[in-house]
C-alpha angles and dihedrals in degrees: 000000000000128000128210127184117217127211090263092056095254119141119228121203121209138169115270115251095014102087097123118091114247110245115251118221137183138179121226131191123225110268141151088262097047094118091055091046092052091049091049094050091047091053090047090058104254112162100196123037117184123194109200133177134184088223133041112297111246118240089241090062091050091049091049091051093050090047095054091046089064088066097048118072115226100013114126135168106247099171134022137171138153095290105022143054120188118199123190133187107231096189120099105219095208090064094061119075112214092219091058091053090047091052091048091050090048094052091047096049093042090057091043092057092048093048092044091056091046091049092049097048093042096038088235106165095178091057091044090055092056090053092055091047092051090053088067090056090049089055091050093053092044091054089050090052092051090050093051094047093048090050091050091051092053099037119053096197092056091049090052093048094053091041094234125139121207088261090052090051091052092049092047091048093053093042092049091051092051092048091050090051090049088056091049091057090049089054090047091056090049093052091055098055109144117251096238136014096218094091094041111111115227092224091057091047092052092047092050092050092049094049091045092053092050093049089049093051089049088053094050093049095044095053092044090049090059098043095044095033089232110161092184088069089054089062090049090052091053091051092048089049091062090047093048093051090051091050091048089053087055089053091050091054090047094057092061109116097022119138117264097259096046091043091057092051093046091048090052091051091049091051091051092050091051090050090049089053091055091047090053090053092048090051092049089051089061089064089063092064100044 
């Protein structure tokens, strides 16, 4: 028998020589929802996914499979013939710490929000395009995080190796989801960049930059509050929240009189900033329960 001590001091007994998790496998049939099924099985922690048909697999099916694999970290085609495709996850979940993935996601989405605001106020479409592209990478890492956490919740040895209790897994899952949504709003701002800067009032531009910086500082402090369990940062987030809402009101007053097209884009950006504020508050609230 083997013994492992958890962070809470509990001892876990396991059979000697059987510490590796048995690979989980499943067979799927070609269908219009095959991409969703592969994604679902990946998130549920399946290691081997086999697509099998009684007839020759159409090229469209093969293309769909290869396309969905681009969005799922670690999945690779390891075997393929006329009627079968075998996909395997080559990443060992116990080697990836959830907190490291969270911190990577945070840094990516923090920069996305900053660049989205810069792209919007400067009408920089090239920069905006990079923000949208980075959102796809955020989704990839988020899916990987969900897979690892689900595996840890169903496999005790994996949970012990990544040093995460069930409560930790729940907190990381909620935090990861909020961070992913924060990135989505950054991408939304980037997709609404005005066509030209000529009709963009300087006062509005300054107000947008100020509110964006405050929302970003809120975001940094809220995530750090959760990861470091620092309640002082929670208070700072609450103070910044009041400041951000005041700055957003200034932006709302500055958009009065804009042309219809520019008004729609500015309104969308304002809505995204408000949503980011609420996400920051929700993240900070997590620190109160850790």
